[in-house]
C-alpha positions as CSV (number, residue, x, y, z in Angstrom):
1,S,6.9,-15.9,-22.3
2,P,5.0,-16.8,-19.2
3,E,7.7,-16.5,-17.1
4,K,7.7,-12.8,-17.4
5,A,4.2,-12.5,-16.7
6,F,2.9,-9.9,-14.2
7,R,6.1,-7.8,-14.5
8,S,5.2,-4.8,-16.0
9,V,6.2,-1.6,-14.5
10,F,2.7,-0.8,-14.0
11,V,1.7,-4.1,-12.2
12,Q,4.6,-3.7,-10.1
13,Q,3.7,-0.2,-8.7
14,L,0.3,-1.5,-8.3
15,L,1.2,-4.5,-6.3
16,L,4.1,-2.4,-4.3
17,G,1.7,0.4,-3.3
18,S,-1.5,-1.8,-2.5
19,H,0.0,-5.1,-1.4
20,L,3.2,-5.2,-0.3
21,N,3.3,-1.7,1.6
22,A,0.4,-3.0,3.6
23,T,1.8,-6.7,4.4
24,K,5.4,-4.8,5.4
25,G,6.5,-6.0,9.1
26,F,4.0,-8.5,9.3
27,V,3.5,-10.7,12.4
28,Q,4.4,-14.4,12.0
29,V,1.8,-16.9,12.5
30,S,2.9,-20.3,12.0
31,A,-0.1,-21.9,11.8
32,L,-0.9,-19.9,8.8
33,D,2.5,-20.0,7.3
34,T,2.5,-16.2,6.9
35,S,6.3,-16.3,5.6
36,S,5.7,-18.4,2.8
37,L,2.3,-16.4,2.1
38,V,4.7,-12.8,2.3
39,K,6.6,-14.7,-0.3
40,H,4.2,-16.1,-2.9
41,G,0.7,-15.5,-1.7
42,V,-0.1,-12.6,-3.8
43,V,-2.3,-14.3,-6.4
44,G,-5.7,-12.3,-5.4
45,A,-3.4,-9.3,-5.0
46,L,-1.8,-9.9,-9.0
47,G,-5.8,-10.2,-10.0
48,L,-6.7,-6.8,-8.6
49,C,-4.0,-5.1,-9.8
50,G,-4.3,-6.6,-13.5
51,A,-7.9,-5.5,-13.3
52,A,-7.3,-2.0,-11.9
53,L,-4.4,-1.2,-14.5
54,M,-7.1,-2.5,-17.4
55,R,-9.8,-0.3,-16.1
56,G,-7.6,2.5,-15.9
57,L,-5.8,2.1,-19.5
58,N,-9.5,1.4,-20.6
59,L,-10.7,5.0,-19.3
60,I,-7.7,6.5,-20.8
61,K,-8.2,4.8,-24.2
62,S,-11.9,5.7,-24.4
63,G,-11.3,9.5,-23.2
64,D,-13.1,9.3,-19.9
65,I,-9.8,10.1,-18.5
66,E,-7.3,12.5,-19.9
67,L,-4.0,12.7,-18.8
68,K,-2.2,16.3,-18.7
69,A,1.9,16.3,-19.1
70,P,2.8,17.4,-15.5
71,A,4.1,20.9,-15.4
72,N,7.4,20.2,-14.1
73,P,9.0,16.9,-15.4
74,K,10.4,15.6,-12.9
75,D,6.7,15.7,-11.2
76,G,7.0,11.9,-12.8
77,I,3.9,9.7,-13.3
78,A,2.9,9.2,-9.9
79,K,1.8,12.8,-9.3
80,L,0.5,13.2,-12.9
81,A,-1.6,10.0,-12.3
82,T,-3.3,11.1,-9.3
83,R,-4.2,14.8,-10.5
84,D,-8.0,15.7,-11.0
85,I,-9.1,12.1,-11.6
86,R,-12.6,11.4,-11.0
87,T,-15.1,8.4,-11.7
88,P,-16.8,9.5,-15.3
89,V,-20.7,9.9,-14.6
90,R,-22.9,8.3,-17.6
91,F,-26.6,8.6,-17.9
92,N,-28.3,5.2,-16.1
93,M,-31.4,4.6,-18.1
94,A,-33.0,2.7,-15.3
95,S,-33.0,5.6,-12.7
96,G,-32.9,8.2,-15.3
97,K,-30.3,10.2,-13.6
98,D,-26.4,10.5,-14.0
99,S,-24.5,7.9,-12.3
100,K,-20.9,6.6,-11.6
101,T,-22.2,3.5,-11.4
102,A,-21.3,2.5,-15.4
103,C,-17.5,3.3,-14.6
104,A,-17.3,2.2,-10.9
105,F,-14.6,-0.5,-10.0
106,S,-16.8,-2.8,-9.2
107,D,-17.6,-6.7,-9.2
108,Q,-20.5,-6.4,-11.8
109,N,-18.3,-4.3,-14.0
110,W,-14.7,-5.6,-13.6
111,G,-15.5,-9.2,-11.5
112,T,-14.8,-11.4,-14.9
113,P,-11.6,-9.4,-15.7
114,M,-10.4,-9.8,-12.4
115,R,-11.1,-13.6,-11.9
116,K,-9.1,-14.0,-15.6
117,F,-6.1,-12.3,-14.1
118,T,-6.3,-14.2,-11.0
119,S,-6.6,-17.6,-12.9
120,A,-3.5,-16.1,-15.0
121,A,-1.7,-15.7,-11.4
122,Q,-2.5,-19.0,-10.2
123,R,-1.0,-20.7,-13.3
124,R,2.4,-18.8,-12.0
125,S,4.4,-21.6,-10.3
126,I,5.9,-20.6,-6.7
127,T,9.3,-19.7,-8.1
128,Q,7.7,-17.5,-10.8
129,L,5.5,-15.9,-7.4
130,Q,8.7,-15.1,-5.4
131,D,10.4,-13.6,-8.4
132,I,7.3,-10.8,-9.0
133,V,7.3,-10.0,-5.7
134,E,10.9,-10.1,-5.1
135,L,11.2,-7.2,-7.9
136,A,8.6,-5.5,-6.6
137,L,10.3,-5.4,-3.2
138,A,13.4,-4.5,-4.7
139,S,12.1,-1.2,-5.7
140,L,11.1,-0.6,-2.0
141,T,14.5,-1.2,-0.7
142,I,16.2,1.1,-2.8
143,G,13.2,3.7,-2.8
144,Q,12.8,4.1,-6.5
145,E,10.6,2.6,-9.7
146,P,10.8,-0.9,-10.7
147,D,13.8,-1.0,-13.3
148,P,11.7,-1.3,-16.6
149,N,14.8,-3.5,-18.4
150,A,14.1,-6.3,-15.7
151,L,10.5,-6.1,-16.7
152,S,9.0,-7.9,-19.4
153,N,6.7,-6.3,-22.4
154,A,6.4,-9.8,-24.3
155,G,2.9,-10.5,-26.3
156,S,0.6,-13.1,-25.9
157,D,-2.5,-14.5,-27.4
158,D,-4.2,-14.7,-24.1
159,E,-4.8,-10.7,-23.3
160,F,-4.8,-11.8,-19.5
161,A,-1.6,-14.1,-19.7
162,L,1.1,-12.0,-19.6
163,I,0.3,-8.6,-18.2
């Protein structure tokens, strides 16, 4: 169901690591209503998280990035995902040289999916956005991974609607 959109463990980890940690301890500016922004002003961040996740999964699916099992299973996903990952190099026909541009996380390559994810996030109600933020913040508060049982794996015809 749409109420479960943006609740995957991966999106929650990206949101927490890239946006919520950076806004923790914000300065209250009443003219900007920053307290409300912190609670539900995450539409753009969710769009970027969705596009970044899609890019990473596509690179793994295409074989451009290989993830190897950690030497110690207790290392977990966080350490595994940061090991030896580099942007793949492709031959650029225009320049006649190898380039990382084809796989770069740029507006040219990922702007359209990011805008679609952002549009999907904009269709969430303020309450749904607050729930998404609270779910991610709960893992920050207790210092652990988001609870996969609280997250959704529901499907949808719109690949961007329920990430």
